[in-house]
C-alpha positions as CSV (number, residue, x, y, z in Angstrom):
1,M,-0.8,-34.0,10.0
2,M,0.7,-36.2,7.2
3,S,-2.0,-38.8,5.2
4,T,-1.4,-42.4,5.8
5,A,-5.3,-43.6,5.0
6,P,-5.5,-47.2,3.7
7,Y,-6.0,-48.3,-0.2
8,S,-6.4,-51.7,-2.2
9,Y,-4.9,-52.1,-5.9
10,I,-6.9,-53.4,-8.3
11,D,-5.7,-55.3,-11.3
12,S,-8.0,-58.0,-12.1
13,V,-11.3,-57.6,-13.7
14,T,-12.8,-59.5,-11.1
15,A,-11.5,-57.1,-8.4
16,L,-12.6,-54.3,-10.2
17,Q,-16.1,-55.7,-10.3
18,E,-16.2,-56.3,-6.3
19,V,-15.2,-52.7,-5.9
20,A,-17.9,-51.7,-8.5
21,D,-20.6,-53.5,-6.4
22,E,-19.2,-52.5,-3.2
23,F,-19.2,-48.5,-3.8
24,A,-22.5,-48.8,-5.4
25,D,-24.6,-47.4,-2.5
26,C,-22.8,-44.5,-1.8
27,D,-23.9,-41.3,-2.2
28,W,-20.7,-39.9,-3.5
29,I,-17.5,-41.1,-5.3
30,A,-14.1,-39.3,-5.7
31,V,-12.8,-39.6,-8.8
32,D,-8.7,-38.7,-10.0
33,T,-6.8,-40.4,-12.7
34,E,-2.8,-40.4,-13.4
35,F,-1.9,-40.7,-17.0
36,V,1.3,-39.6,-19.5
37,R,1.3,-37.5,-22.4
38,D,4.6,-36.3,-22.9
39,R,5.2,-38.2,-26.4
40,T,1.4,-38.6,-27.5
41,Y,-1.5,-36.7,-28.5
42,Y,-4.0,-38.4,-26.6
43,P,-3.3,-39.3,-22.7
44,K,-2.4,-42.8,-22.1
45,F,-4.1,-43.8,-19.2
46,C,-2.4,-45.6,-16.6
47,L,-4.1,-45.5,-13.0
48,L,-7.6,-44.6,-11.9
49,Q,-8.0,-43.7,-7.9
50,L,-11.4,-43.8,-6.4
51,A,-13.0,-43.6,-3.2
52,S,-16.2,-43.4,-1.4
53,C,-17.8,-44.2,1.8
54,R,-16.7,-47.5,1.5
55,G,-12.8,-47.0,1.0
56,V,-10.2,-46.3,-1.4
57,A,-9.0,-48.0,-4.6
58,C,-6.0,-47.6,-6.8
59,I,-7.0,-49.4,-10.4
60,D,-4.8,-50.0,-12.4
61,T,-5.8,-49.6,-16.1
62,L,-3.0,-50.9,-17.8
63,A,-3.6,-54.7,-16.3
64,I,-7.0,-54.5,-16.7
65,E,-8.1,-54.7,-20.3
66,E,-12.1,-54.5,-19.4
67,L,-13.0,-51.4,-17.5
68,T,-16.8,-51.8,-18.1
69,P,-17.5,-52.5,-14.3
70,L,-17.1,-49.2,-14.0
71,D,-20.0,-48.0,-16.2
72,A,-22.4,-48.8,-13.4
73,L,-20.9,-46.2,-11.3
74,L,-19.9,-43.5,-13.4
75,D,-23.5,-43.7,-15.1
76,D,-25.6,-43.5,-11.7
77,E,-27.3,-40.1,-11.5
78,R,-27.9,-40.3,-8.0
79,M,-24.2,-40.8,-6.9
80,V,-21.9,-37.6,-7.4
81,K,-19.0,-37.9,-9.0
82,V,-16.0,-35.4,-7.3
83,F,-12.6,-34.3,-9.2
84,H,-10.4,-31.6,-8.5
85,A,-9.7,-29.8,-11.7
86,A,-11.8,-32.3,-13.5
87,R,-11.0,-31.0,-17.1
88,Q,-8.2,-33.7,-17.4
89,D,-9.6,-36.3,-15.9
90,L,-13.0,-36.0,-18.0
91,E,-11.0,-36.1,-21.1
92,I,-9.8,-39.2,-20.3
93,L,-12.9,-40.6,-19.1
94,Y,-14.3,-39.4,-22.3
95,R,-12.3,-41.0,-24.6
96,L,-12.6,-44.4,-22.6
97,R,-16.2,-44.0,-22.5
98,K,-17.8,-41.6,-25.5
99,R,-19.5,-40.3,-22.6
100,L,-19.3,-38.2,-19.4
101,P,-19.9,-39.3,-16.1
102,R,-22.8,-37.2,-14.1
103,P,-23.3,-35.4,-12.0
104,I,-20.1,-34.0,-11.4
105,F,-18.8,-31.7,-8.4
106,D,-15.0,-30.3,-9.2
107,T,-13.9,-28.7,-5.7
108,Q,-11.6,-26.6,-7.7
109,V,-14.3,-24.8,-9.3
110,A,-16.5,-24.6,-6.0
111,A,-13.8,-23.3,-3.5
112,P,-13.2,-19.8,-4.6
113,F,-17.3,-19.7,-4.0
114,V,-16.3,-19.3,0.1
115,G,-13.6,-17.3,-0.8
116,F,-10.8,-19.8,-1.4
117,P,-8.2,-18.5,-4.6
118,E,-9.1,-19.5,-8.1
119,Q,-7.5,-22.7,-9.6
120,I,-6.7,-23.8,-5.7
121,G,-4.2,-26.9,-6.0
122,Y,-5.8,-30.0,-4.3
123,A,-3.0,-30.0,-1.4
124,S,-3.7,-26.6,-0.4
125,L,-7.4,-27.1,-0.3
126,V,-6.9,-30.1,1.9
127,A,-4.4,-27.8,4.0
128,E,-6.6,-25.2,4.5
129,L,-10.1,-27.2,5.1
130,L,-8.4,-30.4,6.8
131,H,-5.4,-29.5,8.3
132,V,-3.7,-32.3,6.4
133,R,-0.4,-32.0,4.6
134,I,0.0,-34.2,1.6
135,E,3.5,-35.0,-0.1
136,K,3.6,-33.9,-3.5
137,M,7.1,-35.8,-4.5
138,H,5.9,-38.2,-7.3
139,T,4.5,-35.5,-9.3
140,R,7.3,-36.6,-12.2
141,T,6.5,-40.0,-12.0
142,D,6.0,-42.2,-15.3
143,W,2.8,-44.1,-14.2
144,S,3.1,-46.1,-17.4
145,A,6.2,-47.6,-15.9
146,R,5.5,-51.3,-13.9
147,P,5.7,-51.8,-11.3
148,L,4.7,-49.5,-9.2
149,G,6.1,-48.9,-6.0
150,G,4.4,-48.4,-2.8
151,A,4.8,-44.7,-2.6
152,Q,3.8,-43.8,-5.8
153,L,0.5,-45.9,-5.0
154,Q,0.3,-43.6,-1.6
155,Y,0.9,-40.6,-3.5
156,A,-1.8,-41.4,-6.1
157,A,-4.3,-43.0,-3.5
158,D,-3.9,-39.5,-1.6
159,D,-5.3,-37.5,-4.3
160,V,-8.5,-39.1,-3.8
161,I,-8.6,-39.9,0.3
162,Y,-9.4,-36.8,1.2
163,L,-11.6,-35.6,-1.9
164,G,-14.7,-37.0,-0.4
165,L,-14.1,-35.0,2.5
166,V,-13.0,-31.7,0.8
167,Y,-16.4,-32.1,-1.2
168,Q,-18.2,-32.5,1.8
169,T,-17.2,-29.6,3.7
170,L,-17.4,-27.2,0.6
171,R,-20.9,-28.6,-0.3
172,D,-21.9,-27.8,3.1
173,Q,-20.4,-24.5,3.5
174,I,-21.8,-23.4,0.1
175,T,-25.5,-24.5,0.8
176,E,-25.5,-22.3,4.0
177,L,-24.6,-19.4,1.8
178,G,-27.6,-20.2,-0.6
179,R,-25.0,-20.7,-3.6
180,L,-25.2,-24.2,-4.1
181,D,-27.3,-23.4,-7.4
182,W,-24.3,-21.2,-8.5
183,V,-22.0,-24.0,-8.0
184,V,-24.0,-26.1,-10.3
185,E,-24.5,-23.5,-12.8
186,E,-20.7,-23.0,-12.7
187,I,-19.9,-26.5,-12.9
188,R,-22.2,-27.6,-15.7
189,H,-19.7,-26.4,-18.8
190,L,-17.7,-29.2,-17.8
191,E,-20.4,-31.4,-18.8
192,D,-19.7,-30.0,-22.8
193,P,-18.4,-32.9,-24.8
194,E,-16.7,-31.2,-27.3
195,L,-14.4,-29.5,-24.9
196,Y,-12.9,-33.2,-24.5
197,D,-12.9,-33.7,-28.5
198,P,-12.7,-30.3,-29.9
199,P,-13.1,-29.7,-34.0
200,P,-9.8,-29.2,-35.3
201,E,-11.1,-26.2,-37.2
202,A,-11.2,-24.8,-34.0
203,A,-7.2,-25.7,-33.2
204,W,-5.9,-21.9,-34.7
205,L,-7.4,-20.4,-31.6
206,R,-5.5,-22.0,-29.2
207,I,-2.6,-20.6,-30.9
208,S,-0.6,-17.9,-28.8
209,G,0.0,-14.8,-31.5
210,V,-3.3,-14.9,-33.4
211,A,-4.3,-11.3,-32.2
212,S,-1.4,-10.2,-34.2
213,L,-2.8,-11.7,-37.4
214,D,-5.1,-9.4,-40.1
215,A,-8.2,-11.8,-41.7
216,A,-6.3,-13.1,-44.6
217,Q,-3.6,-14.3,-42.5
218,A,-6.2,-15.8,-39.7
219,S,-7.9,-17.5,-42.6
220,V,-4.6,-19.2,-43.6
221,L,-3.8,-20.0,-40.3
222,K,-6.9,-21.8,-39.2
223,V,-6.5,-24.0,-42.3
224,L,-2.8,-24.8,-41.4
225,A,-3.8,-25.1,-37.9
226,A,-6.7,-27.9,-38.6
227,W,-4.4,-29.9,-40.9
228,R,-1.6,-30.4,-38.3
229,E,-4.1,-31.3,-35.7
230,H,-5.7,-34.0,-38.1
231,L,-1.9,-35.1,-38.7
232,A,-1.3,-35.0,-34.7
233,R,-4.4,-37.5,-34.1
234,R,-3.3,-39.9,-37.1
235,Q,0.1,-40.0,-35.8
236,D,-1.0,-40.0,-32.0
237,C,1.7,-37.5,-31.2
238,P,2.1,-34.2,-30.1
239,R,1.2,-31.4,-32.4
240,N,4.5,-29.3,-31.8
241,W,6.4,-32.3,-32.7
242,L,5.3,-31.9,-36.1
243,I,5.4,-28.6,-36.8
244,K,5.5,-25.7,-34.0
245,D,3.1,-22.9,-33.1
246,E,5.5,-20.0,-34.1
247,L,6.4,-22.0,-37.6
248,L,2.4,-22.0,-38.4
249,L,2.4,-18.1,-37.7
250,E,5.5,-17.6,-39.6
251,L,3.7,-19.5,-42.8
252,A,0.3,-17.6,-42.1
253,K,2.0,-14.1,-42.3
254,Q,4.5,-15.0,-45.1
255,R,2.3,-17.5,-47.3
256,P,5.5,-18.3,-49.5
257,K,4.2,-20.0,-52.9
258,S,7.2,-22.2,-53.9
259,M,9.6,-24.6,-52.3
260,A,12.2,-22.0,-52.5
261,D,10.0,-19.3,-50.5
262,L,8.8,-22.1,-47.9
263,K,12.6,-22.9,-47.2
264,R,13.1,-18.9,-46.5
265,V,10.5,-18.9,-43.6
266,R,12.3,-18.5,-40.5
267,G,12.1,-21.8,-38.1
268,L,11.5,-24.0,-40.8
269,D,14.1,-26.7,-41.0
270,D,15.0,-29.4,-43.6
271,R,12.7,-32.1,-42.0
272,V,9.9,-30.4,-42.1
273,A,10.4,-28.9,-45.8
274,Q,11.2,-32.6,-46.8
275,R,8.5,-34.3,-45.0
276,Y,5.4,-31.6,-45.2
277,G,6.7,-28.8,-48.0
278,K,4.5,-30.0,-50.6
279,A,1.2,-30.6,-48.4
280,L,2.0,-27.3,-46.9
281,L,2.5,-25.3,-50.2
282,Q,-1.1,-27.1,-51.6
283,I,-3.0,-26.1,-48.1
284,L,-1.2,-22.3,-48.8
285,H,-2.2,-21.9,-52.5
286,E,-5.9,-23.7,-51.9
287,A,-6.4,-21.7,-48.3
288,P,-9.4,-19.1,-49.2
289,V,-9.0,-15.4,-48.4
290,P,-11.4,-13.5,-46.9
291,S,-12.7,-10.0,-47.9
292,Y,-11.3,-6.8,-46.8
293,A,-14.5,-6.3,-44.8
294,E,-14.7,-9.9,-43.0
295,A,-14.8,-9.3,-39.6
296,L,-12.0,-11.8,-37.3
297,P,-13.8,-13.4,-33.9
298,P,-13.6,-11.0,-31.0
299,R,-10.6,-12.8,-29.2
300,T,-8.3,-12.4,-32.0
301,R,-8.8,-8.6,-32.2
302,A,-5.3,-6.4,-30.9
303,T,-6.8,-3.2,-30.9
304,P,-5.5,-1.4,-27.7
305,D,-8.2,0.0,-25.0
306,T,-8.4,3.7,-25.3
307,P,-7.7,5.9,-21.9
308,G,-12.0,6.4,-21.6
309,Q,-12.3,2.4,-21.9
310,E,-9.3,1.7,-19.7
311,A,-10.8,4.0,-17.3
312,L,-14.0,2.3,-17.5
313,L,-12.8,-0.8,-16.8
314,D,-11.2,0.5,-13.8
315,I,-14.5,1.3,-12.6
316,F,-16.4,-1.9,-13.3
317,T,-13.1,-3.6,-11.6
318,A,-13.9,-1.7,-8.5
319,V,-17.6,-2.7,-8.7
320,V,-16.8,-6.2,-9.1
321,R,-14.6,-6.4,-6.1
322,L,-17.0,-4.6,-4.3
323,R,-19.5,-7.2,-4.6
324,A,-16.7,-9.6,-4.3
325,A,-16.1,-8.6,-1.0
326,E,-19.6,-8.4,-0.1
327,H,-20.0,-12.0,-0.7
328,S,-16.7,-12.9,0.3
329,I,-16.1,-14.8,-2.9
330,N,-12.8,-14.4,-5.2
331,P,-13.5,-11.8,-7.5
332,A,-11.5,-13.8,-10.4
333,I,-14.8,-16.1,-10.8
334,L,-17.0,-13.2,-11.0
335,A,-15.5,-11.2,-13.9
336,S,-12.1,-11.0,-15.4
337,R,-11.1,-8.1,-17.1
338,R,-11.5,-9.7,-20.3
339,D,-15.1,-10.3,-19.3
340,L,-15.8,-7.0,-18.6
341,R,-14.3,-5.6,-21.7
342,A,-16.7,-8.1,-23.7
343,F,-19.6,-6.5,-21.6
344,I,-18.8,-3.4,-22.3
345,E,-18.7,-4.1,-26.2
346,S,-21.7,-5.9,-26.2
347,P,-23.7,-6.1,-22.7
348,M,-26.4,-8.2,-23.6
349,D,-24.4,-10.9,-25.0
350,S,-22.4,-10.8,-21.7
351,P,-22.7,-14.2,-19.5
352,L,-22.4,-11.2,-16.6
353,L,-26.3,-10.9,-17.5
354,Q,-26.7,-14.4,-17.1
355,G,-27.4,-16.9,-14.3
356,W,-25.6,-15.8,-10.6
357,R,-23.9,-13.1,-12.1
358,K,-26.3,-11.2,-13.4
359,A,-28.2,-10.9,-9.8
360,L,-24.6,-10.0,-8.3
361,V,-23.0,-7.9,-10.4
362,G,-24.3,-7.5,-13.8
363,D,-27.3,-5.7,-13.3
364,D,-25.3,-2.9,-11.6
365,L,-22.7,-2.7,-14.2
366,F,-26.1,-2.5,-17.2
367,A,-27.8,-0.1,-14.7
368,M,-24.3,1.7,-14.8
369,I,-24.1,2.1,-18.5
370,A,-27.6,3.2,-18.4
371,G,-27.1,5.8,-16.2
372,R,-29.1,4.9,-13.0
373,K,-26.1,4.1,-10.9
374,S,-23.0,5.3,-10.0
375,L,-19.9,4.8,-7.5
376,T,-19.2,7.5,-4.7
377,V,-16.7,7.5,-2.2
378,T,-17.7,8.4,1.4
379,Q,-14.8,8.3,4.6
380,D,-12.4,6.0,2.1
381,R,-15.1,3.6,1.2
382,I,-16.6,3.1,-2.1
383,S,-20.6,2.2,-2.8
384,L,-23.2,2.2,-5.3
385,I,-26.1,4.8,-5.5
386,D,-29.0,4.1,-7.1
387,H,-30.2,7.5,-9.3
388,G,-33.7,5.8,-10.0
């Protein structure tokens, strides 16, 4: 079955206030956004879709200058704000309002707690739970272009029309299994404002290839990436339009000392040299050089696992899969291989010894490290035995 549910198109403050008043007595509101970000650092907010027990609205955020009527809904803590893959939507709302809506329920986060794949798409979840097929033919739409066509608006409306039903179905299943607290705990990290306005000084950690750097090179990259981040924000343009990640890595590795050295760096063209050459050389000259003993953050280390560590990771992975199968949840949300590696290095700092993960698998893994439990195989079945 395909979706054909109706929606209202809202393009005035008066109509927006009417929607806000009409939705105010609902227990939940489904939220989605459409935006463009191809040529800017910050997302350009183009359309907001809302659905509740009172109906569905597509709100033209380019036509309406004043969106404050939404605040009463988004700030009402009695009303659950339902998203699917909430991160980008919350970034837009945080930038708009300088605060986040609460409480939040993310159906993509919640779905694996009843056995669905990690990061399942909205259309797939709707098909699985509600047996409704949603067309995804407008994924490349320029949402900033006006006027929007009926097919575009129906596509946008589809992203919230069934989200409330998905939320209620998942919530009921999760509650029946006694896992609602687990989901609330997992979603809580989305309420951290730093996710949506990260400090420029942390930008270097998002660059692929950091693990190949030594401490001195990483220190240089940190300064270079922060400089680029500040510049991208000021100019509101994609950071890679200024200087690509690969070039920042090369600069950090080679640390050229003159314009001639700079121009010999692989990937640096004349445009970059002319526009940013002096600034780059100054940064490279002034960047602090850490002492030899200074450690890199754990995520930058590239030391390969020993055969013994690999074997232990395999054993711990088997325990994770065993516990996940027993509780019919996706093992990926319980612990990744990276999580297990961090646990082996420093168990007491691991999230596996916190919250719902501790009870489900963390205590078992810690007991195995302490020699109080071990895996055994009986008739092709793996199980944990307790040594007291």
